[in-house]
N, C-alpha and C positions, 0 to 999 in steps of 0.2 A: 476144420480140416481144409487145407488149401485146395483150390481148383486147378486143373490143368488150364493152361493159357487158352486153348481153343474153346473150352467151356465158358470161360470168362468172356471171350469175344462174341460167342453166340448167345450169351445170357441164359445158360442152362446149367443144371447140375447133373450128377451122375444118373439119377433116376430118369430124368428127361432124356438124357443121351441114350439110355437103354431103350426107351420107348421109340426114339428116333430110329434106332437100328432095327427094331421090330417092324415098324411101319415101312422102312426102306426095303427090308427083305420081302415083306408081303407084296408091296407094289412092284418090286423088281421081278417077282415071280409071275406077275400078271400085268405086264406093261401095256396090254391092250384094254385094260379096265380102269375106270375111275371109281374110287371108293369115297363114300360120304364120311364126314367127320364122325357120325354116329356109328357107322360100320367099323371104322378103325378103332373107335373107343371100345366097342364090344370085343373086337379081336385082341386088342392090347391089354385093356384093363379088366375085361370081363365084369364081374360083379363090383369091382372097385370103381367102376364108372360112376357109381352113385355116391362115392365117398368124398366128393370135393376135389378129385384129382383131374376133372375134366378140363378146367381152365389151363392147367399146366400141360396136359396132353395137347390141347389145341395150340398152345404156344409152340410146343415142339414141332407140330405139323407145319405151322407157319414159318418156323425157322428153316425147315427143309424146303419150303417154297421160296423163301427169301434167298437162300444160297444157290438155288437152281436145280436141286435134286428132284423136286416135284413141280408139276404145274398145279395151280389152284384156280378154281372157278366156282362161282356161286350159281346154283341152279335152283330156282324157286325157293330162295331163302336158305338153302343148305349149301355149306361148303363141301366141295368135292376135290379130291387130290388124285393125281395120276403120276406115274413114274416119268421122269424126263431125261435124266442123265446119270451116268456112272460116277460115283463118288467113293473115295476111300473113307470107310466108316470109322477109322481110327482118328483121322484128322479133320474130316468133313471138307476136304479139298477135292476138286475134280480129279478123277482117275484118268490121267492122260495116257496110260498104257492101254486103255480100251478104246481110244479114239482112232 
């Protein structure tokens, strides 16, 4: 099945993009908080966090940090993510209408 061009450019598939939207929505609702990768995995994957999907989710979170939607920092060996900037979640480009 073909991928949309933005997925190709980000190195993700549809499942990863769905997770990106879920993480983006959660952090966007709580812009004053930073969530650990484990907390996000629990919120997004639930019990599936133990099924080998964790690496893919972590890649999705890193993509959000790479494009500037999230800030990422390591605290005591754990990655934390916080909301940074508004993005269009259909294209993953900055939402200039919110600037």
